[in-house]
N, C-alpha and C positions, 0 to 999 in steps of 0.2 A: 667662517664667521658669518653671522646673519646680516640681512639687509638693514642698513641704518635708516631709522625714521626719526624725524624731529617731532617731538610732542609740542604742540602749540596751544592746546587748550585742554581743559579738564571738565568733568561733570562732578559736582560734589553734593553730598547730602548735608543735613544739618547736625550731624553728630559732633559732640564736643571734642573728642579725641582726634587730633589731626591724622593719626595713622589709619583711622577708619573713614575719614571724610571723603576721599577720592573714590568715585565709583567707576569712572571711565576716563580714558585719555584719548586725545585725537590730534589730528593735524591735517595738512593739505599735501597731496601728492604733487609731483612735478607737473602733471597734466592739469592741475587745478581741482581735481576731484578730492572731496573731503573723505576722511576715514575716521572711524571711532571704534575703540575696543573697550571691553570691560577691563577693569584692573586685572582680574583673573586671567583673561585671554592674553593680556600683555605679559603677565608673569610667565604663563605657559610658553609664549613665543620666545621669551628670553631663555627659559630653561631648556627648550629644545634646540636653540640656536637658529631659529627662524628669523628673529629680529634682534636688533640692538636699538635702543632708544636713547635720545639725548634731548636736552633743552638748551637753548641759547640764553645765557645770562651775561649781560654787559659784553656782548660779542664774543663770549667764551663758550666753548662746547663743554657741557656738563653731562657726563654719561649717567644713565639711569642704572641703578642696581636694585636687587631684591634685598629687602631687609626683613627682620623678624621683630615683632613687638614683644612685650613681656609675656604674652600668652602663647608665643611661638607661631603666631599667624603671620602670613606674608603680606607685605605691602611694597610699594615702589617709592624710591627717593633718589636724589642725585648723590653721586660720590661725595660732593662737597657738603651736603646736609649732615648734621650730627645725628639728632634723634628724631626729627620731624621732617616731613617732605616739604619744606618751605619753598624751595625753588619751583616745585610743581604747584603748590597751593597759591603761588603768586600769579599763575597763568590765568588768562580769562576763561570764562565759562564757554564750553562748546555750544554752538548753535543746535 
């Protein structure tokens, strides 16, 4: 199983569809160093088993999963989100 990383921020574009809005995810390592990955890099890391990602919502760990939109394109969302990556979209913008 891959290294668990908490996603604490995202970068978004101005696209209307929430499944296309997230461009990057990021967080802070235990040593205080910031990290940031494109959504595609994060998806590849999950697919290869390099990483597992989660967000903390109301002190609950919500694991990130890979989802498919209606066109079969991949995007990230939490297990608890239904159709849109709301838990991720509620995170602050990465610096």
